[in-house]
C-alpha positions in Angstrom: 30.1 -72.8 6.0 29.7 -69.3 4.8 32.4 -67.0 6.4 32.9 -63.3 6.3 36.3 -61.9 6.9 36.2 -58.2 7.9 39.3 -56.3 6.7 41.1 -57.4 3.6 44.6 -56.2 4.5 47.9 -58.1 4.6 46.5 -60.6 7.1 42.8 -60.6 6.4 43.1 -61.3 2.7 45.4 -64.4 3.0 43.0 -65.6 5.8 40.0 -65.3 3.5 41.9 -67.1 0.8 42.9 -69.8 3.2 39.3 -70.3 4.4 38.1 -70.5 0.7 40.8 -73.1 -0.2 39.6 -75.2 2.7 36.2 -75.7 1.0 34.1 -72.8 2.4 32.2 -70.0 0.9 33.9 -66.7 1.9 32.9 -63.1 1.7 35.6 -60.6 2.2 34.4 -57.3 3.5 36.4 -54.0 3.3 35.5 -50.4 3.3 38.0 -49.7 0.5 36.1 -50.1 -2.8 39.4 -50.2 -4.8 40.6 -53.1 -2.8 37.3 -54.9 -3.2 37.4 -54.3 -7.0 41.0 -55.6 -7.2 40.3 -58.7 -5.2 37.2 -59.5 -7.3 39.4 -59.5 -10.4 41.5 -62.1 -8.7 44.5 -59.7 -8.4 46.4 -59.2 -5.2 46.1 -55.6 -4.0 49.6 -55.6 -2.4 52.8 -57.5 -3.5 55.1 -59.6 -1.4 52.9 -62.3 0.1 54.2 -65.8 -0.8 51.6 -67.7 -2.9 48.9 -65.2 -2.5 48.6 -64.2 -6.2 48.2 -67.8 -7.3 45.8 -68.8 -4.5 43.7 -65.7 -4.8 43.2 -66.2 -8.6 42.3 -69.8 -7.9 39.5 -69.1 -5.3 38.1 -66.1 -7.0 37.9 -68.0 -10.3 36.2 -70.9 -8.6 33.6 -68.5 -7.0 34.5 -69.4 -3.5 35.7 -66.0 -2.5 34.0 -62.7 -3.3 34.8 -59.2 -1.9 32.1 -56.8 -0.8 31.9 -53.3 0.8 28.7 -54.0 2.8 29.9 -55.7 5.9 26.4 -55.8 7.5 24.9 -57.6 4.5 27.7 -60.1 4.4 27.4 -60.9 8.1 23.7 -61.5 7.8 24.5 -64.4 5.5 27.3 -65.9 7.6 27.9 -68.7 10.0 31.2 -67.3 11.2 32.8 -63.8 11.1 36.5 -63.2 11.5 37.6 -59.7 12.3 41.1 -58.4 11.2 40.6 -54.7 11.3 43.6 -52.5 12.3 44.0 -51.1 15.8 46.3 -48.1 16.2 48.2 -46.9 19.3 49.5 -43.4 19.9 52.8 -42.6 21.6 51.1 -42.5 25.0 50.0 -46.2 24.5 46.4 -45.2 24.1 44.5 -47.5 21.7 42.5 -45.9 19.0 39.5 -48.1 18.6 37.6 -46.0 16.0 38.1 -48.4 13.0 37.2 -51.5 15.1 34.3 -49.8 16.8 32.9 -49.0 13.3 33.5 -52.5 12.1 31.9 -54.0 15.2 28.8 -51.8 14.7 28.5 -53.0 11.1 28.8 -56.7 12.2 26.2 -56.2 15.0 23.7 -54.9 12.6 24.0 -58.0 10.5 23.8 -60.6 13.2 20.8 -62.9 13.0 19.7 -65.0 16.0 18.9 -67.9 13.7 22.4 -68.2 12.5 24.1 -68.4 16.0 27.0 -66.7 14.4 30.5 -67.1 15.7 32.4 -63.8 15.8 36.2 -64.2 16.2 38.4 -61.1 16.8 42.0 -61.7 15.5 43.3 -58.2 15.8 45.6 -57.9 18.8 43.9 -56.2 21.7 44.6 -55.1 25.3 43.6 -57.7 27.8 39.8 -57.6 28.5 38.7 -55.8 25.3 36.8 -58.7 23.9 34.7 -59.1 27.0 34.2 -55.5 28.1 34.1 -53.6 24.7 33.1 -55.9 21.9 30.5 -58.0 23.7 28.4 -55.0 24.9 28.7 -53.2 21.5 27.6 -56.2 19.7 24.7 -56.9 22.1 23.6 -53.3 22.1 23.6 -52.8 18.3 22.1 -56.1 17.5 19.5 -56.5 20.3 20.8 -60.1 20.7 22.4 -61.9 23.7 26.0 -63.2 23.4 26.3 -66.8 24.5 22.7 -67.5 23.3 22.1 -65.8 19.9 25.7 -65.5 18.9 29.2 -66.3 20.3 32.3 -64.1 20.6 35.9 -65.3 20.9 39.3 -63.9 20.7 41.9 -65.7 18.5 45.0 -63.8 17.7 46.7 -63.9 14.4 50.2 -65.2 14.8 51.7 -64.8 11.3 54.2 -62.6 9.6 53.5 -60.9 6.4 55.3 -62.5 3.5 54.8 -66.0 4.9 51.2 -66.1 6.1 50.2 -69.4 4.6 53.3 -71.2 6.0 52.8 -69.7 9.4 49.2 -70.7 9.6 50.3 -74.3 9.3 53.3 -73.9 11.6 51.9 -72.4 14.8 49.0 -73.5 17.1 45.9 -71.6 16.7 45.0 -70.0 20.1 41.4 -69.4 21.0 39.7 -68.0 24.1 35.9 -67.8 24.4 33.5 -65.8 26.6 31.7 -69.0 27.3 32.5 -72.8 27.0 29.9 -73.0 24.1 31.7 -70.2 22.2 35.1 -71.8 22.7 33.8 -75.1 21.4 32.3 -73.3 18.3 35.7 -71.6 17.7 37.5 -74.9 18.0 35.2 -76.5 15.5 35.5 -73.5 13.2 39.3 -73.2 13.1 39.8 -77.0 12.8 37.7 -76.8 9.6 39.5 -73.9 8.0 43.2 -74.6 9.0 45.7 -77.4 8.4 48.6 -77.9 10.7 52.1 -79.2 10.4 53.3 -81.9 12.7 55.1 -80.3 15.7 56.7 -83.1 17.8 58.5 -80.4 19.8 55.1 -79.4 21.3 54.0 -81.5 24.2 50.4 -80.4 23.5 50.7 -81.1 19.7 50.0 -78.7 17.0 46.4 -77.6 16.2 43.7 -75.4 17.9 44.5 -74.6 21.6 41.7 -73.5 23.9 43.2 -71.2 26.5 40.1 -71.1 28.6 39.2 -67.4 28.3 39.4 -64.5 26.0 41.6 -62.7 28.4 44.2 -65.5 28.4 44.2 -65.6 24.5 44.6 -61.7 24.5 47.5 -61.9 26.9 49.2 -64.7 25.1 49.6 -62.6 22.0 50.8 -59.6 23.9 53.2 -61.8 25.9 54.8 -63.4 22.9 55.4 -60.1 21.1 56.4 -58.1 24.2 59.0 -60.8 25.0 60.6 -60.1 21.7 60.7 -56.4 22.3 62.2 -56.9 25.8 64.7 -59.3 24.4 65.8 -57.0 21.6 66.0 -54.1 24.1 68.4 -56.2 26.3 70.4 -57.1 23.3 70.7 -53.5 22.3 71.8 -52.5 25.8 74.4 -55.3 25.7 75.5 -54.2 22.2 76.0 -50.5 23.3 78.0 -51.5 26.4 80.1 -54.1 24.5 81.0 -51.7 21.7 82.1 -49.1 24.3 84.3 -51.6 26.0 86.1 -53.2 23.1 83.9 -56.3 23.0 82.2 -57.8 19.9 78.6 -58.5 21.3 77.8 -60.7 18.3 80.5 -63.2 19.5 79.2 -62.9 23.0 75.6 -63.7 21.9 76.7 -66.6 19.9 78.6 -68.0 22.8 75.8 -67.4 25.2 73.2 -69.0 23.0 75.2 -72.1 22.7 73.8 -73.0 26.1 70.0 -74.0 25.9 68.7 -71.6 28.4 69.9 -68.5 26.6 68.0 -67.1 23.6 69.5 -63.5 23.3 68.2 -61.7 20.2 70.4 -59.5 18.0 71.0 -55.8 18.5 70.0 -53.5 15.7 69.2 -50.0 14.5 65.4 -50.1 15.0 62.3 -52.2 15.8 59.6 -51.7 13.3 56.4 -53.2 11.9 52.8 -53.4 13.0 53.6 -55.7 15.9 56.7 -55.4 18.1 56.7 -51.6 18.5 53.0 -51.5 19.1 51.8 -54.5 21.2 54.1 -53.7 24.2 52.2 -50.4 24.4 48.9 -52.3 24.4 50.3 -54.3 27.3 51.4 -51.1 29.1 47.8 -49.7 28.7 46.6 -52.5 31.0 49.8 -52.7 33.2 51.4 -49.2 33.4 53.7 -50.4 36.2 55.4 -52.9 34.0 58.8 -51.2 34.3 60.8 -53.9 32.4 58.4 -53.5 29.4 58.7 -49.7 29.4 62.5 -49.7 29.8 62.9 -52.1 26.8 60.5 -50.0 24.6 62.5 -46.8 25.5 65.9 -48.6 24.8 64.7 -49.7 21.4 63.2 -46.4 20.6 66.6 -44.7 21.2 68.6 -46.9 18.8 68.0 -44.8 15.6 69.6 -41.8 17.3 72.4 -43.9 18.7 73.1 -45.2 15.2 73.2 -41.6 13.8 75.6 -40.8 16.7 77.9 -43.5 15.5 77.9 -42.0 12.0 78.6 -38.6 13.5 81.5 -40.0 15.4 82.9 -41.8 12.3 83.0 -38.5 10.5 84.9 -36.8 13.2 82.1 -35.5 15.4 79.9 -33.7 12.8 77.4 -34.4 10.2 76.9 -30.8 9.2 76.3 -30.7 5.4 77.1 -34.3 5.0 75.1 -36.5 2.5 73.8 -39.5 4.4 72.4 -42.4 2.3 70.0 -44.4 4.4 69.6 -47.9 3.0 66.1 -49.2 3.5 62.8 -47.6 3.9 61.0 -50.8 4.8 60.9 -51.8 8.5 62.5 -55.1 7.6 64.2 -56.7 4.7 62.2 -58.2 1.9 58.9 -56.6 3.0 57.4 -53.6 1.3 56.0 -52.0 4.5 57.0 -48.9 6.4 54.8 -49.2 9.5 56.8 -47.8 12.4 59.9 -48.2 10.2 63.2 -47.1 11.6 63.7 -45.0 8.5 61.7 -42.1 9.9 63.5 -41.6 13.2 66.9 -42.1 11.4 66.0 -39.4 8.8 64.8 -37.1 11.6 68.0 -37.7 13.6 70.2 -37.1 10.6 68.4 -33.8 9.9 68.7 -32.8 13.6 72.5 -33.4 13.3 72.8 -31.2 10.3 73.1 -33.9 7.6 71.2 -34.3 4.4 69.3 -37.7 4.6 68.5 -39.5 1.3 66.8 -42.9 1.2 67.4 -45.9 -1.0 65.1 -49.0 -1.1 65.0 -51.5 -3.9 61.2 -52.1 -3.2 60.2 -48.5 -3.6 60.1 -46.1 -6.5 61.2 -42.5 -6.1 57.5 -41.4 -6.2 56.6 -43.8 -3.4 59.4 -42.5 -1.3 58.3 -39.0 -2.0 54.8 -39.9 -0.8 56.4 -41.0 2.4 58.2 -37.6 2.6 61.6 -39.2 2.0 64.0 -37.9 -0.6 65.4 -40.7 -2.9 69.0 -41.8 -3.1 70.4 -43.9 -6.1 73.4 -46.1 -6.0 76.2 -44.4 -7.8 75.5 -40.9 -6.4 77.9 -39.2 -4.1 77.4 -40.0 -0.3 79.5 -39.1 2.7 77.9 -41.7 5.0 75.8 -44.8 4.6 73.5 -46.0 7.3 71.9 -49.4 6.8 68.4 -49.4 8.2 66.8 -52.5 6.5 68.5 -55.8 5.7 67.4 -56.3 2.1 69.3 -59.1 0.5 70.4 -56.8 -2.2 72.6 -54.9 0.2 74.9 -57.9 0.7 76.2 -57.1 -2.8 76.9 -53.4 -2.6 80.4 -52.1 -2.5 82.1 -48.8 -1.5 82.3 -48.1 -5.2 78.5 -47.7 -5.2 78.8 -44.6 -3.1 81.3 -42.1 -4.5 83.1 -40.1 -1.9 82.1 -42.5 0.9 83.9 -42.0 4.2 82.0 -44.0 6.8 79.3 -46.7 7.1 77.0 -47.7 10.0 75.6 -51.1 9.3 72.6 -51.3 11.6 71.6 -54.8 10.5 74.9 -56.7 9.8 73.6 -56.7 6.2 76.8 -55.7 4.4 79.9 -57.7 3.3 82.7 -55.9 5.1 85.2 -57.2 2.6 83.5 -54.9 0.0 84.4 -51.8 2.0 88.1 -52.2 2.6 89.0 -48.5 2.8 86.0 -47.2 4.7 85.4 -46.8 8.4 82.7 -49.5 8.7 80.9 -49.5 12.1 78.5 -52.3 13.0 76.2 -51.9 15.9 77.5 -54.0 18.8 81.1 -54.1 17.6 83.9 -51.8 18.6 85.0 -49.2 15.9 88.2 -50.3 14.2 88.1 -53.9 15.3 89.1 -56.2 12.4 86.4 -58.4 11.0 86.9 -62.2 11.5 
């Protein structure tokens, strides 16, 4: 097959490489000419994705993957089109479809009735979007009929950046069509471009799962991600209550999860990334009466301020003039990505409390931090307080000596070795202040 992948970001590019390594001819379409040029040199445009550098060089060198800026021309030559263009959501849970609308228009102008092209949307969407927005846009701009001249399906990406290739093998590929014929085309397509690990734990077996409709596939992605947000919100509320009542919630969670019906997540300073803070809002856009989802989102959004409040208490009730070293700009450890990172609300809360926030991250240069409007901190510089925002592995090795003048620490990720801070007030979210570490 000839396949076009629209959007060569942190999910789209690995997908394009995966399809090419499965024996197909792939065109990667992106509006960013610099990304296109970089990919065509066989060089990854962003670091941190396991095996991407080697696999990309391999398929570009073999001529099975080529990047282009003309989406319409690429689609005109293709049997299948996979769309992985970002969808943004504002604070009121309103989706901003502009980028996806533009991409859909470009795809529509390239559709050819003779090709009977399969168009698969992998970007996470509110329920109903594939049928009520993309199908009409594609039909109107192409003059063709979905289900006859081309087919549209929704098939959510279910991978994490940093481990895309492993996750593609590990998890079932969900598909939902607008017609049985489209669903059959999608199953055939994904079975030809993906390989799956054995999963004896799955009654249905690993592979391509047809969920019966685009709406079911859309909801499945929102459900699995919203579940995590709700679970984390519950853990955060447990953690705040436990700490206020002399209880170590981490011991409670370990005990609870020893029983097979309990799967409580860990509390923490923030929920970041492209997925967990965003997709519950997409769900709320369809279901504004989902009080559980809304409450969890509010609970999680309040954790950065709560953590800064713990730092203020540890310093005797005030951060006025205090230098606060925030460890971690990334939204999670080991990933160079700041989408919805907790660093931003933590820095804002420190400033609002009168402190001076400085940020350290082993993955970012001072110039990169400055571009994010963050002032850099370097180990060895004076600091009154440390707040751990991301669980980079490097932080397991820092000690109180790395922060001259240190008086208190708030570990928002349980990332530090408490034995390395013997003379400092070390507070962990979910543990009472002053409780000895086991």
